[in-house]
C-alpha positions in Angstrom: -33.5 12.8 -1.2 -32.5 15.0 1.5 -29.0 16.5 2.0 -28.0 13.9 4.6 -28.6 11.0 2.2 -26.7 12.8 -0.6 -23.8 13.5 1.7 -23.7 9.9 3.0 -23.6 8.5 -0.6 -21.0 11.0 -1.6 -18.9 10.2 1.4 -19.1 6.4 0.6 -18.1 7.0 -3.0 -15.2 9.2 -2.0 -14.0 6.6 0.6 -14.1 3.8 -2.1 -12.1 5.9 -4.5 -9.8 6.9 -1.7 -8.9 3.3 -0.9 -8.3 2.6 -4.6 -5.9 5.5 -4.7 -4.3 4.5 -1.4 -3.6 1.0 -2.8 -1.5 2.5 -5.6 1.2 3.7 -3.2 2.0 0.4 -1.5 1.9 -1.3 -4.9 4.5 1.0 -6.3 6.5 0.8 -3.0 6.6 -3.0 -3.1 7.7 -2.9 -6.7 10.5 -0.6 -5.9 11.6 -2.7 -2.9 11.7 -5.9 -4.8 13.4 -4.3 -7.8 16.1 -2.8 -5.7 16.6 -6.2 -3.9 17.0 -7.9 -7.2 19.5 -5.2 -8.3 21.4 -5.6 -5.0 21.6 -9.4 -5.4 22.8 -9.0 -8.9 25.6 -6.8 -7.7 26.5 -8.7 -4.5 25.3 -12.3 -4.8 26.9 -13.2 -1.4 24.5 -10.9 0.4 21.4 -12.5 -1.1 20.2 -13.9 2.3 20.6 -10.6 4.1 19.0 -8.6 1.3 16.0 -11.0 1.2 15.3 -10.5 4.9 15.5 -6.7 4.5 13.2 -7.0 1.5 10.5 -8.8 3.5 10.8 -6.2 6.3 10.4 -3.4 3.7 7.4 -5.1 2.1 5.8 -5.5 5.5 6.2 -1.8 6.3 5.0 -0.8 2.8 1.9 -3.0 3.1 1.1 -1.3 6.5 0.1 1.7 4.3 -2.4 -0.5 2.5 -3.9 -1.6 5.9 -4.2 2.0 6.9 -6.0 2.7 3.7 -8.4 -0.2 4.4 -9.0 1.1 7.9 -9.7 4.6 6.6 -12.2 3.1 4.1 -14.1 1.4 6.9 -14.0 4.4 9.1 -15.6 6.7 6.5 -18.1 4.2 5.1 
């Protein structure tokens, strides 16, 4: 094995681990967004519709981080 092969294998392994770590952030973010929405609906039930719309927007922005992680994985692999 030459240095280039070792570097390519190491880069691929680091990218795989990097995406796994990058997926943790959006998962925590979605959990926080949903939890706070449930808390808000429990406090103000009449705002449930508006809070649900805001929740879906927050989830969409949070999941954008996961898509960036996926793109980074494919760029480095």
